[in-house]
NUTIFI-420041 format. One line per field, with one value per atom (N, C-alpha, C, CB): x, y, z. Coordinates in Angstrom, 2 decimals, decimal comma. Glycine has a CB too. Example, Ala and Ser with C-alpha at 12.3 -4.5 7.8 and 13.67 -1.06 7.14 Angstrom:
BEGIN
u 13,19	12,30	13,20	11,31	12,85	13,67	12,90	14,08
v -5,69	-4,50	-3,30	-4,47	-2,25	-1,06	0,03	-0,60
w 7,80	7,80	7,80	9,05	7,08	7,14	7,87	5,72
This chain:
BEGIN
u -52,24	-51,92	-51,82	-53,16	-51,22	-50,82	-52,26	-49,78	-52,95	-54,15	-53,43	-55,92	-52,80	-52,65	-50,99	-53,29	-50,61	-49,63	-49,73	-48,69	-48,58	-48,86	-47,29	-49,09	-47,80	-46,67	-46,51	-46,80	-45,18	-45,38	-44,51	-44,60	-44,98	-44,21	-44,79	-44,49	-44,14	-44,29	-44,76	-43,39	-45,96	-47,19	-46,71	-48,42	-46,19	-45,54	-44,67	-44,91	-44,23	-44,00	-44,66	-43,74	-45,91	-46,46	-45,76	-45,52	-46,87	-46,51	-45,57	-48,22	-44,41	-43,91	-42,91	-44,79	-42,38	-41,56	-40,02	-41,93	-38,76	-38,15	-37,35	-38,19	-36,19	-34,71	-34,71	-33,58	-33,83	-33,43	-34,54	-33,54	-35,60	-35,58	-35,00	-36,83	-34,44	-33,58	-32,15	-33,52	-31,88	-30,32	-29,46	-29,90	-28,44	-27,64	-27,38	-26,31	-26,71	-26,29	-27,90	-25,77	-28,96	-30,02	-30,47	-30,89	-30,45	-30,48	-29,75	-30,40	-28,30	-27,69	-27,76	-26,52	-28,36	-28,61	-29,99	-28,41	-31,47	-32,23	-31,80	-33,03	-30,85	-31,17	-30,07	-31,09	-28,99	-28,62	-29,24	-27,50	-30,27	-31,18	-32,32	-31,37	-32,35	-32,88	-31,71	-32,56	-30,88	-30,01	-29,95	-28,19	-29,40	-30,13	-30,87	-30,63	-31,71	-33,02	-33,84	-33,66	-32,89	-32,58	-34,83	-31,49	-34,76	-36,48	-36,14	-37,42	-36,73	-37,04	-35,80	-38,39	-35,61	-35,06	-34,02	-36,31	-34,03	-33,57	-32,42	-34,70	-32,71	-31,66	-30,05	-32,60	-30,37	-29,89	-28,72	-30,80	-29,04	-28,35	-26,98	-28,73	-25,90	-24,65	-24,83	-23,50	-23,06	-22,75	-22,37	-20,90	-22,24	-22,72	-23,79	-21,64	-24,88	-26,05	-26,15	-26,63	-26,53	-27,13	-25,83	-27,13	-24,99	-23,94	-24,33	-21,38	-25,01	-24,84	-26,28	-24,31	-27,49	-28,53	-29,11	-29,48	-28,36	-28,24	-27,96	-27,44	-26,97	-26,03	-27,34	-24,20	-27,52	-28,31	-29,91	-28,15	-30,50	-31,40	-30,99	-31,58	-29,93	-29,41	-29,41	-28,03	-28,84	-28,52	-29,96	-27,65	-30,92	-32,35	-32,68	-32,91	-33,19	-33,21	-32,42	-32,73	-31,28	-31,02	-31,36	-29,90	-31,61	-31,46	-32,90	-31,02	-34,30	-35,65	-36,06	-36,35	-34,85	-34,89	-34,33	-34,42	-33,59	-32,86	-34,42	-31,55	-35,43	-36,24	-37,64	-36,26	-37,89	-38,48	-39,44	-39,24	-38,71	-39,27	-39,86	-38,78	-40,59	-40,36	-40,32	-40,66	-39,41	-39,43	-39,50	-38,16	-40,38	-40,64	-40,07	-41,80	-39,95	-39,28	-37,49	-40,20	-36,42	-34,73	-34,73	-33,77	-35,64	-35,61	-36,90	-35,07	-36,48	-38,18	-38,51	-38,52	-40,02	-40,74	-40,68	-42,09	-40,83	-41,19	-42,29	-40,24	-43,26	-44,20	-43,32	-45,07	-44,79	-44,27	-45,61	-43,36	-45,13	-46,54	-46,72	-45,83	-47,84	-48,38	-47,76	-47,29	-49,04	-48,49	-46,82	-49,84	-46,78	-45,66	-45,94	-44,77	-46,56	-46,65	-45,53	-47,41	-44,40	-43,04	-42,40	-42,06	-42,42	-42,70	-42,83	-43,04	-44,25	-44,49	-43,74	-45,44	-42,55	-41,78	-40,89	-41,21	-40,35	-39,63	-39,38	-40,56	-40,20	-41,39	-41,81	-42,34	-41,71	-42,18	-43,67	-41,66	-44,22	-45,63	-46,38	-46,25	-46,16	-46,36	-47,55	-45,69	-47,55	-48,95	-48,69	-49,38	-49,61	-49,62	-51,02	-49,77	-50,62	-51,40	-51,71	-50,52	-52,75	-52,54	-53,49	-53,04	-52,97	-53,23	-53,45	-51,56	-54,17	-55,31	-53,74	-58,28	-53,01	-52,05	-52,65	-51,31	-54,06	-54,73	-54,17	-56,54	-54,04	-54,19	-52,31	-54,43	-51,77	-50,45	-50,24	-49,68	-49,36	-48,97	-47,57	-48,43	-48,48	-47,01	-45,58	-47,15	-45,60	-44,59	-43,59	-44,79	-44,28	-43,56	-43,02	-44,41	-43,29	-42,39	-42,35	-42,51	-41,50	-40,44	-40,06	-39,06	-39,54	-39,54	-38,45	-40,93	-37,98	-36,94	-37,41	-35,92	-36,59	-36,74	-36,32	-36,17	-37,06	-36,26	-35,71	-35,01	-36,05	-35,46	-34,47	-34,85	-34,39	-32,96	-31,99	-32,49	-31,73	-30,41	-29,63	-31,09	-30,27	-29,76	-30,15	-30,66	-31,06	-31,16	-30,26	-32,92	-29,41	-28,40	-26,93	-28,13	-26,96	-25,70	-25,09	-25,73	-26,12	-25,52	-25,25	-27,42	-23,96	-23,51	-23,63	-21,81	-25,09	-25,00	-25,43	-25,99	-25,50	-25,75	-27,27	-25,30	-28,05	-29,78	-29,83	-30,85	-30,43	-31,16	-31,66	-32,29	-32,44	-33,03	-31,76	-34,40	-30,61	-30,20	-29,58	-29,31	-29,41	-28,93	-29,62	-27,74	-31,11	-32,30	-33,38	-33,20	-34,03	-34,60	-36,33	-33,23	-37,29	-38,52	-39,22	-39,22	-39,56	-41,04	-42,43	-41,50	-43,36	-44,44	-44,68	-45,60	-44,74	-44,86	-44,04	-44,76	-42,72	-42,17	-41,76	-40,81	-42,25	-42,65	-43,40	-43,18	-44,35	-45,51	-44,49	-46,69	-43,76	-42,97	-41,94	-42,16	-41,35	-40,47	-41,28	-39,53	-42,42	-43,44	-43,91	-44,75	-44,29	-44,80	-43,59	-45,00	-42,26	-41,33	-40,48	-40,25	-40,69	-40,43	-41,00	-40,97	-42,54	-43,65	-43,07	-44,09	-43,57	-43,67	-42,90	-45,29	-42,29	-40,53	-41,21	-38,37	-42,47	-43,16	-43,58	-44,79	-43,71	-44,48	-43,58	-45,01	-42,41	-41,54	-40,13	-41,60	-39,89	-39,02	-39,42	-37,86	-40,54	-40,99	-40,05	-42,02	-39,33	-38,15	-36,93	-38,04	-36,45	-35,40	-33,96	-35,46	-34,99	-33,72	-32,81	-34,34	-33,98	-32,92	-32,66	-33,91	-32,01	-31,82	-32,20	-32,49	-31,80	-32,05	-34,12	-30,00	-34,31	-35,42	-36,46	-35,52	-37,39	-37,91	-39,74	-37,14	-39,63	-40,93	-40,16	-42,30	-41,01	-40,65	-40,99	-41,48	-40,17	-40,02	-40,70	-38,56	-40,93	-41,80	-41,31	-43,82	-40,13	-40,25	-41,26	-39,73	-41,60	-42,87	-42,08	-44,26	-41,93	-41,61	-41,87	-41,69	-43,41	-44,57	-45,40	-45,21	-45,36	-45,81	-46,78	-45,44	-47,77	-48,91	-50,17	-48,63	-50,04	-51,08	-51,13	-50,36	-49,63	-49,90	-50,52	-48,52	-49,94	-50,52	-51,87	-50,16	-52,54	-54,13	-54,45	-54,88	-53,98	-54,42	-54,66	-53,57	-53,92	-53,68	-53,44	-52,52	-53,69	-54,71	-53,72	-56,39
v -1,65	-1,94	-3,68	-1,31	-4,14	-5,40	-6,37	-5,33	-7,12	-8,03	-9,23	-7,81	-10,29	-11,19	-11,90	-11,12	-12,84	-13,10	-14,67	-12,67	-14,95	-15,99	-17,05	-15,00	-18,51	-19,55	-20,07	-20,55	-20,80	-21,02	-22,87	-19,54	-24,01	-25,20	-26,04	-25,72	-27,47	-28,46	-29,67	-28,58	-29,82	-30,14	-31,89	-30,04	-32,41	-33,96	-33,64	-35,22	-32,87	-32,11	-31,70	-31,18	-30,58	-29,77	-27,98	-30,71	-27,77	-26,31	-26,37	-25,24	-25,06	-24,51	-25,10	-24,77	-26,80	-27,33	-26,69	-28,32	-26,74	-25,56	-26,34	-24,26	-26,33	-26,69	-26,53	-25,94	-25,04	-24,59	-25,27	-22,58	-25,56	-26,26	-27,49	-26,52	-28,45	-29,24	-29,14	-29,60	-30,04	-30,03	-29,98	-30,80	-29,09	-29,19	-30,87	-28,60	-31,46	-32,88	-33,02	-34,24	-33,46	-33,47	-32,72	-33,73	-31,38	-30,71	-30,57	-29,94	-31,14	-31,20	-32,30	-30,87	-33,40	-34,69	-34,90	-35,90	-34,29	-33,48	-32,66	-32,57	-31,83	-31,10	-31,76	-29,49	-32,45	-33,45	-34,53	-34,02	-35,47	-35,80	-35,39	-35,64	-34,11	-32,71	-33,14	-30,67	-32,84	-32,78	-34,25	-32,14	-35,17	-36,24	-36,78	-36,32	-36,45	-36,44	-35,68	-36,71	-34,62	-33,18	-32,50	-33,82	-32,56	-32,24	-30,55	-33,30	-30,16	-29,06	-27,58	-29,20	-26,72	-25,23	-25,62	-23,86	-26,19	-26,51	-27,52	-27,06	-28,15	-29,18	-28,21	-30,46	-27,39	-26,43	-25,96	-25,66	-25,60	-25,38	-25,26	-25,76	-24,54	-24,88	-25,63	-23,46	-26,04	-27,40	-26,07	-28,90	-24,70	-23,86	-23,15	-22,66	-23,35	-23,41	-23,14	-24,78	-24,01	-24,08	-22,90	-26,19	-23,37	-22,55	-20,63	-23,29	-20,08	-19,24	-18,62	-19,55	-19,65	-19,16	-19,05	-20,38	-19,93	-19,81	-18,58	-20,57	-18,08	-17,03	-15,44	-17,25	-15,88	-14,44	-14,49	-13,69	-15,63	-15,70	-15,01	-17,04	-15,37	-14,91	-13,12	-15,56	-12,94	-11,64	-10,67	-11,88	-10,85	-11,03	-10,92	-12,04	-11,67	-11,52	-10,58	-12,78	-10,67	-9,39	-8,15	-9,25	-7,89	-6,54	-6,40	-6,58	-7,26	-7,07	-6,89	-8,24	-7,24	-7,11	-6,01	-8,04	-5,15	-3,81	-2,99	-3,86	-3,27	-2,28	-2,63	-2,16	-3,38	-3,35	-5,06	-1,68	-6,01	-6,61	-7,56	-6,86	-9,27	-10,23	-11,13	-10,31	-11,49	-12,94	-14,15	-13,15	-15,16	-16,31	-17,43	-16,56	-17,47	-18,63	-18,19	-19,01	-19,22	-18,97	-18,36	-20,67	-19,56	-19,42	-19,14	-20,59	-18,28	-17,99	-18,77	-16,68	-18,77	-19,18	-18,09	-19,55	-18,30	-17,41	-17,28	-17,32	-16,38	-15,84	-15,27	-14,94	-14,33	-13,22	-12,31	-13,69	-11,23	-9,84	-10,33	-7,58	-10,55	-10,01	-12,12	-7,87	-11,92	-13,16	-13,14	-14,00	-14,20	-14,67	-15,60	-14,91	-16,27	-17,31	-18,26	-17,07	-16,95	-18,34	-18,48	-18,43	-18,62	-19,76	-21,08	-19,68	-21,06	-22,35	-23,22	-22,48	-22,95	-23,52	-24,10	-22,63	-23,48	-23,68	-25,50	-22,87	-26,32	-26,94	-28,44	-26,07	-29,61	-30,30	-30,41	-31,27	-30,46	-30,26	-29,30	-31,67	-27,27	-26,95	-26,25	-26,73	-25,70	-25,40	-24,20	-26,45	-23,20	-22,06	-21,93	-21,24	-21,38	-21,30	-19,20	-22,55	-19,19	-17,17	-17,52	-15,65	-16,79	-16,51	-14,89	-16,97	-14,58	-12,84	-12,26	-12,93	-11,38	-10,67	-10,15	-9,42	-10,30	-9,89	-11,22	-9,65	-12,42	-13,52	-13,53	-14,69	-12,65	-12,66	-11,33	-12,82	-11,41	-10,40	-9,40	-11,26	-8,13	-7,43	-7,40	-5,81	-7,60	-7,87	-9,15	-7,64	-9,90	-11,40	-11,63	-12,38	-10,79	-10,37	-9,45	-10,77	-9,92	-8,83	-8,96	-8,91	-8,08	-8,13	-7,27	-7,66	-8,08	-7,57	-7,37	-8,31	-6,89	-6,20	-6,84	-5,11	-8,56	-9,40	-10,51	-8,51	-11,73	-12,63	-11,92	-13,53	-13,05	-13,02	-12,77	-14,22	-13,78	-14,43	-13,07	-15,56	-12,37	-11,57	-9,96	-11,88	-10,31	-8,59	-8,61	-7,91	-9,71	-9,39	-9,05	-11,23	-9,83	-10,14	-9,41	-11,78	-9,35	-8,06	-6,83	-7,35	-6,39	-4,98	-4,44	-4,81	-3,72	-2,81	-1,68	-3,19	-0,99	0,38	0,56	1,23	-0,29	-0,11	0,00	-1,33	0,79	1,45	0,52	2,09	-0,88	-1,86	-2,62	-2,57	-2,94	-4,09	-3,74	-4,63	-4,89	-5,55	-5,29	-5,20	-4,63	-4,31	-5,22	-2,29	-4,94	-6,06	-4,73	-6,86	-4,77	-3,93	-4,51	-2,92	-3,42	-4,00	-3,80	-2,53	-4,37	-3,99	-2,72	-4,60	-1,58	-0,46	0,17	0,06	-0,15	0,44	-0,43	1,04	-1,17	-1,81	-1,16	-2,89	-0,33	0,42	1,36	1,42	2,22	3,00	2,28	3,72	1,15	0,87	0,34	-0,12	0,04	-0,31	0,99	-1,05	1,78	3,34	3,78	4,65	3,43	4,18	3,28	5,25	2,44	0,86	0,26	-0,17	0,31	-1,25	-2,23	-1,59	-3,32	-4,95	-5,39	-5,72	-5,79	-6,07	-7,55	-7,02	-8,03	-9,14	-8,14	-10,19	-7,18	-6,26	-5,74	-4,95	-5,48	-4,15	-4,64	-2,28	-6,41	-7,05	-8,54	-6,47	-9,01	-10,46	-11,43	-10,57	-10,92	-12,15	-11,34	-12,21	-10,76	-10,95	-10,18	-12,23	-9,51	-8,31	-7,45	-7,19	-7,29	-5,78	-5,80	-3,94	-7,07	-7,45	-8,76	-6,61	-8,98	-10,65	-10,19	-11,55	-9,19	-8,94	-9,02	-8,53	-9,96	-10,68	-10,21	-12,48	-10,43	-10,09	-10,02	-11,35	-9,21	-8,92	-10,02	-7,54	-10,97	-11,93	-11,75	-12,20	-12,33	-11,97	-13,17	-12,02	-12,41	-13,41	-14,16	-13,00	-15,26	-15,29	-15,73	-16,32	-15,34	-15,46	-16,06	-14,78	-16,85	-17,16	-17,91	-16,18	-19,68	-20,64	-20,59	-21,60	-19,93	-19,66	-19,45	-18,51	-18,55	-18,51	-19,66	-18,02	-20,06	-21,24	-21,86	-22,15	-23,03	-23,94	-23,91	-23,91	-22,45	-22,52	-22,33	-21,57	-22,24	-22,33	-23,77	-21,52	-24,45	-25,36	-26,84	-24,82	-26,41	-27,43	-28,66	-28,29
w -1,30	-0,01	-0,40	1,24	0,06	0,31	0,54	1,61	-0,03	0,61	0,12	0,01	-0,12	-0,32	-0,15	-1,33	0,42	-0,01	-0,43	0,90	-1,12	-2,26	-2,14	-4,09	-1,58	-1,40	-2,43	-0,49	-3,07	-4,32	-4,09	-5,48	-4,04	-3,47	-4,57	-1,78	-4,14	-4,77	-4,27	-5,24	-4,75	-4,34	-3,57	-5,88	-4,32	-3,43	-2,82	-4,17	-1,91	-0,47	0,81	-0,69	-0,67	0,70	0,28	2,60	1,16	1,43	3,07	1,52	2,57	4,21	4,40	5,53	3,80	4,02	3,73	3,52	5,11	4,76	4,93	5,30	4,14	4,47	5,69	3,85	5,81	7,68	8,42	8,21	8,44	10,01	10,47	10,43	9,12	9,37	10,08	8,42	10,79	10,78	9,95	11,18	9,84	8,75	7,83	9,39	8,55	8,09	7,33	9,60	8,10	6,97	6,24	7,20	6,19	5,14	3,66	5,62	4,26	3,01	2,50	2,97	3,03	2,18	1,49	3,07	2,43	0,98	-0,20	1,37	0,15	-0,81	-1,96	-0,38	-1,29	-2,65	-3,12	-2,56	-2,67	-2,83	-4,09	-1,80	-4,20	-5,13	-6,38	-4,16	-5,79	-7,37	-7,86	-7,25	-7,18	-7,73	-8,78	-7,24	-8,15	-8,95	-9,61	-8,47	-9,97	-10,80	-10,84	-13,26	-9,32	-9,06	-8,79	-7,31	-9,99	-10,16	-9,62	-9,49	-9,33	-9,25	-8,12	-8,80	-7,20	-6,08	-6,67	-5,08	-7,11	-7,45	-8,26	-8,76	-8,85	-9,23	-8,43	-9,35	-7,18	-6,28	-5,57	-6,03	-5,63	-5,65	-4,00	-5,98	-4,10	-2,96	-1,70	-3,54	-2,00	-0,31	-0,47	0,41	-0,61	-0,80	0,94	-1,67	1,24	2,68	3,68	3,32	3,45	4,68	3,94	4,42	3,27	2,71	3,00	1,47	2,69	2,54	4,84	1,10	5,41	6,70	7,38	6,99	6,72	7,08	6,66	5,83	5,29	5,35	5,65	3,84	5,80	7,08	8,25	7,53	8,89	9,96	10,11	9,95	9,28	8,79	8,54	7,38	8,02	7,65	8,57	7,07	9,45	11,25	11,93	11,98	12,12	12,79	12,38	12,95	11,24	10,31	10,74	8,40	10,97	11,05	12,56	10,37	13,62	14,88	14,90	15,66	14,71	14,41	14,16	12,81	13,35	12,97	13,65	11,42	14,90	15,86	15,33	16,09	14,39	14,25	15,41	13,45	15,35	16,23	16,32	16,78	15,34	14,87	15,96	14,06	15,72	16,47	16,16	16,49	14,84	14,25	13,99	12,67	14,18	13,59	12,04	13,48	11,69	10,26	9,52	9,73	8,36	7,72	6,87	6,98	6,62	5,57	4,58	5,96	3,47	2,53	1,29	2,12	1,12	0,54	-0,54	1,38	-1,44	-2,07	-2,41	-3,39	-2,06	-2,60	-4,15	-2,61	-4,28	-5,46	-6,30	-6,15	-7,42	-7,63	-8,66	-8,39	-9,23	-9,73	-10,33	-9,01	-11,21	-11,65	-12,23	-12,32	-12,40	-12,68	-12,03	-13,59	-10,40	-9,95	-9,80	-9,91	-10,42	-10,54	-11,16	-10,95	-12,00	-12,99	-12,14	-14,05	-10,81	-9,65	-9,37	-8,42	-9,64	-9,25	-9,69	-9,69	-10,07	-10,86	-11,01	-10,65	-9,34	-9,51	-8,37	-9,53	-9,63	-8,88	-7,99	-9,08	-7,21	-6,36	-5,83	-5,14	-5,51	-5,21	-3,82	-6,73	-2,77	-1,79	-1,07	-0,68	-1,45	-1,33	-0,38	-2,86	0,64	2,40	2,26	3,69	2,99	2,81	4,21	3,94	3,63	4,90	6,14	4,42	6,57	7,78	8,59	7,65	8,11	8,49	9,86	6,76	9,60	9,78	10,55	8,46	12,08	12,88	11,83	14,50	11,83	10,84	11,32	10,57	13,21	13,46	13,20	14,34	12,95	12,14	10,90	11,97	9,95	8,65	8,32	7,63	7,33	6,76	5,28	7,56	4,85	3,33	2,53	2,87	1,41	0,35	-0,68	0,04	-1,48	-2,41	-3,75	-2,11	-3,68	-4,60	-3,57	-5,42	-4,31	-3,67	-2,63	-4,64	-1,23	-0,11	-0,64	0,63	-1,35	-2,34	-2,97	-3,91	-3,75	-4,69	-3,59	-6,46	-2,93	-2,49	-1,29	-2,00	-0,67	0,68	-0,45	2,14	-1,70	-1,99	-3,59	-1,94	-3,87	-5,71	-4,68	-7,54	-5,69	-5,06	-6,52	-4,16	-6,88	-8,17	-7,37	-9,64	-6,35	-6,12	-5,82	-7,34	-6,11	-5,80	-4,52	-6,21	-3,76	-2,82	-1,57	-3,55	-2,55	-1,78	-1,77	-2,35	-1,93	-1,82	-0,38	-3,04	0,19	1,78	2,58	2,45	1,77	3,44	3,05	3,77	4,50	5,16	5,53	6,90	4,94	5,78	5,97	5,41	7,00	7,90	6,53	9,79	7,01	6,09	6,12	6,29	7,01	6,68	5,57	7,68	6,13	4,74	3,10	5,25	2,94	1,73	1,07	1,82	1,96	1,23	0,26	2,42	1,04	0,24	-1,05	1,26	-0,76	-1,56	-3,02	-0,82	-2,81	-3,90	-4,65	-3,25	-3,91	-4,43	-5,40	-2,97	-4,76	-5,98	-6,80	-5,36	-6,41	-7,18	-8,55	-6,27	-7,72	-8,23	-8,00	-9,82	-8,45	-8,10	-9,21	-8,04	-8,90	-10,03	-11,14	-8,44	-10,35	-11,66	-12,74	-11,15	-12,24	-13,17	-14,47	-12,29	-13,82	-14,79	-14,71	-14,04	-14,54	-14,86	-14,42	-14,38	-15,40	-15,53	-15,95	-16,42	-16,80	-17,64	-16,93	-19,94	-16,13	-15,72	-16,39	-15,75	-17,15	-17,98	-17,34	-18,81	-16,33	-16,05	-14,39	-16,56	-14,18	-12,75	-12,26	-11,98	-10,88	-10,52	-9,52	-8,78	-9,61	-9,19	-9,13	-9,18	-9,10	-9,95	-9,22	-9,90	-7,98	-6,96	-5,69	-6,86	-4,74	-3,25	-1,74	-3,05	-1,75	-1,17	0,52	-1,39	0,86	2,39	3,29	2,26	4,24	5,29	6,15	5,95	6,84	7,80	8,89	7,42	9,71	11,09	12,24	11,38	11,84	12,59	12,02	12,98	12,82	12,21	12,42	12,29	13,84	14,31	13,17	15,14	12,73	10,79	10,96	8,91	9,94	8,85	10,02	7,93	10,94	11,61	11,49	12,79	11,96	12,16	11,03	13,08	9,46	8,26	7,32	7,74	7,76	7,17	8,38	6,28	8,94	10,11	10,57	9,22
């Protein structure tokens, strides 16, 4: 049973600051600033990152709707199932929020077994590639494969290092963060 979701972020920026919420030109400017400042993991992203990201987020949203999901946001916020302390290293001033899953409407949560990027882009035949799961479905995936941060914490056995949660509603976050 999943009790908590975890959100990792840079304390100097704050939680749930999302490039996808910005107009494309503004998002590109912010990402370029991160590159110039060499600020955390985001500074290492490719020049076509934002285009790829928006396409993957749109695809995840479509797949989620096909499964009966009810996304409210156009683009998701991101969390993980279970702790993944290595994500603290992605940020200069890494922080983590732990939020009970009960705070969210399950119809606004989708899951990928691994980060959205490798899950949707790697072509290695693993059955969870290209898949978006509902809350009920992710329990079966966890039962079959376990938590990636437990069996692949160093990333030696593939790109999946955690289960990502796509949060498709701001309401619970606004309520919790004031």
